[in-house]
C-alpha positions in Angstrom: 27.1 49.2 32.4 30.1 47.9 30.8 30.1 46.5 27.5 33.6 46.0 26.2 33.3 43.1 24.0 30.1 43.9 21.8 32.0 44.1 18.8 33.2 40.2 19.7 29.5 38.8 20.3 28.2 40.6 16.7 31.0 38.8 15.0 30.4 35.8 16.5 26.6 35.9 16.2 27.2 37.2 12.3 29.3 34.3 11.4 26.4 31.6 12.7 24.5 33.7 10.8 25.7 33.3 7.6 27.1 29.9 8.4 23.0 29.0 9.0 22.4 30.6 5.7 24.9 28.7 3.8 23.6 25.3 5.4 19.7 26.3 4.1 21.3 26.9 0.5 23.3 24.0 0.0 20.2 22.0 1.2 17.9 23.4 -1.0 19.8 22.4 -4.0 19.3 18.6 -3.2 16.4 17.8 -4.9 14.4 14.8 -3.2 14.2 10.7 -5.8 12.0 8.4 -5.6 12.3 5.2 -7.4 9.7 2.4 -7.6 10.8 -0.8 -7.9 10.0 -3.5 -10.8 8.6 -5.5 -8.0 6.2 -3.3 -7.1 5.6 -2.2 -10.3 4.3 -5.3 -10.8 1.9 -5.5 -7.4 0.9 -2.2 -8.2 -0.4 -3.7 -11.0 -1.7 -6.8 -10.0 -3.5 -5.0 -7.2 -5.2 -2.7 -9.4 -6.7 -5.8 -11.3 -7.5 -7.1 -8.0 -9.9 -3.9 -7.5 -11.7 -3.5 -10.3 -12.9 -7.7 -10.3 -15.6 -8.4 -9.6 -15.9 -10.0 -6.1 -19.0 -13.1 -7.6 -18.5 -14.7 -10.6 -22.3 -14.2 -11.5 -22.1 -17.1 -14.3 -21.0 -19.6 -11.8 -23.8 -18.4 -9.0 -26.2 -18.8 -11.0 -25.5 -22.1 -12.3 -25.6 -23.4 -9.4 -28.8 -21.6 -8.3 -30.0 -23.5 -10.8 -29.2 -26.9 -10.5 -30.3 -26.4 -6.6 -33.6 -25.3 -7.8 -33.9 -28.2 -10.1 -32.6 -30.5 -7.4 -29.7 -31.8 -9.3 -27.0 -30.4 -7.4 -26.5 -33.1 -4.7 -26.8 -36.7 -5.7 -29.5 -37.6 -3.5 -28.6 -41.7 -4.0 -25.2 -41.7 -3.5 -25.6 -39.4 -0.4 -27.8 -42.2 0.8 -25.4 -44.7 0.1 -22.7 -42.8 1.6 -23.9 -42.6 5.3 -25.9 -45.6 4.8 -22.2 -47.4 4.4 -20.0 -45.4 6.6 -18.2 -47.2 8.8 
């Protein structure tokens, strides 16, 4: 086995590994940053408020339920007139 240029190969390998190490060090000095736009902040506030809001407005639902129970929700006379007079 004839190994004449082992020193040259070693030098190339050594320089390559040093260059990789330097790139890694330079990359680690860079810090990540996130900038959130004012529109995104406004959207987040609105979305949070919407998620906290109740799905059903109980005051309106209870009023309509009461009017249906009292047979006051639909004006039956007006409904009948509209049905009869429909052309």
